[in-house]
N, C-alpha and C positions, 0 to 999 in steps of 0.2 A: 220295538216297533213304535211305541208311543213317542219315544225320544226322536225318532226319525220323522214322524209326522209333525212334531213340534218344530223341528229344524226346517222342514219344508214350509211350514206356515211362516216362520221367521224370514226365510229367503223371499217368499212371496210378498210379505209386508215390506221388507227392505227394498226390494225391487220397485214396488209401487211408490214408496216414499221418494225414490229418485226421480220419478215422473211428477209426483204431486208437488215436490219442492222445486221443480223446474230445472233440474240438473240434466235430465235426458229428454229426448224427443223421439218421434216415430222412427227415425233412422236406426236407433238402437234395436227396436223391435224387428226391423228388417234384417239387421245383422243376426239376430237370434234365429230368424227363420232360415237362415243359411246354415245354421249349425245342425248337424245330424250325428248319427252313430259313427260314421266314418271319420268325422272330425269333431269330437265332443267338446273340445275346448276352443273352438273357432273364435267365439266372441272375445274371450280372454286374450287369445293370441293377437287378435286385431288391435285390441286396446293396448296391449303391451307394446306392440310395434308403433302405435300412435305416440305413446309417451317417449319411447326411445328416439324416434325420428323427429318429433316435434321439439325436443330439447335443443337441437341444433338451431331451429328457427327462433326459439326464444332467445338463445345466446346471440344470434345475428341481430335481432331487434334491439336487444340491450346495447350491443356495440354501436348500432346505428343511432340510438337515442343519445349516446355519449358524444357523438360528433357535433361539431358546430361549424357552419350552420346545419340544421337538420335537412336531410334529403328526403322530403316527403314522398317523392315518387318511389324511392327505394323502400322506405318504411311501409308504404301502402302495398307494394309488391310482396314483401315478406308477410305482412298480415293477411293478404289475400290467400297466400299459400297455407298459412296457419289456420285461417277460417275454414278453408276447404277440408283440411285434415280433421279439424274439430267437428265439422258437419258430418263427416263420414262415420264417426262413432256415435253421433247423436248428442254431442256436448252442447246442449242448448244455451246455458248461461255463458259458457266460454265463447260460443259463436256470437252471442249478442254483444259481448264486450269487444269482440273483433270488429263487428259492424260499426260500433261507436268509434273505435280507434280509427277506422278507415274514413269515417265522416270528418274527424278532426284532421286527418292528413289532407283531405280534399280542401278543408278550410284553412290549412296552413297554421293550425293551432298546436304548437309544440307543448304547451302546458297541458292541454286536453289529452294529447297523445300520451304523455308521461303518466298522468293521473289514471287514464283508462288502462294503460298497460299494467300498472300496479294492480288494479282491480282484476284485470284479466288473469294475471299470474295467481292471484288469490283463488279465483274460481277454478282455474286449472289445477291447482294443488288440492283444493277441496274435492273436486270431482275425482281426482286420482285416489285420494284416501277412501272416499266412499265406494268407488268401484273395487278397490283392493279388498275392502271389508266384505263387500257383496260376493266377490268371487271366492273368497276364503270360506264364507258361510255356505255358499253353494257347494263347495267341495266337501264340506263336512256333511251336508245333507245327502250327497251322492258320493259315498266313499270309494266308488270305482275310479275316482279322480276326474270325474266329469263335472263341469259347472253347468249342469243342464238348465234349460229354460224352465222357469216356473211361472206359469200363467194362471 
């Protein structure tokens, strides 16, 4: 019982750190509010779908950045989609990098786009690792296989 309480505290602290460090925003909380006993892994499933589907957009952006001259309208369109997907899971830092990338597109700044894209990929990968660790710990705290919300 004490171990389970300790795990729940760890989940709560880990979750809070994701907000405190700026990785997540209020949208993540809204996703959690949609999770219930009929779909106890809803948030994890949405995040998994985000990473699966967004990989295609990341690859498209990489390919578009390799072309010369850069098609800033196409890059902006891809990043607009990626930003929307990132917003839907509450990926705050990723979303901020997407916004910066789009500003560089509007300014026709290829160097800025490339630099910001690299930073965005780092934030994207970091968020993924942190969320995977969070969901894993949440499953340990709720052995029924549910990554239940810890508030």
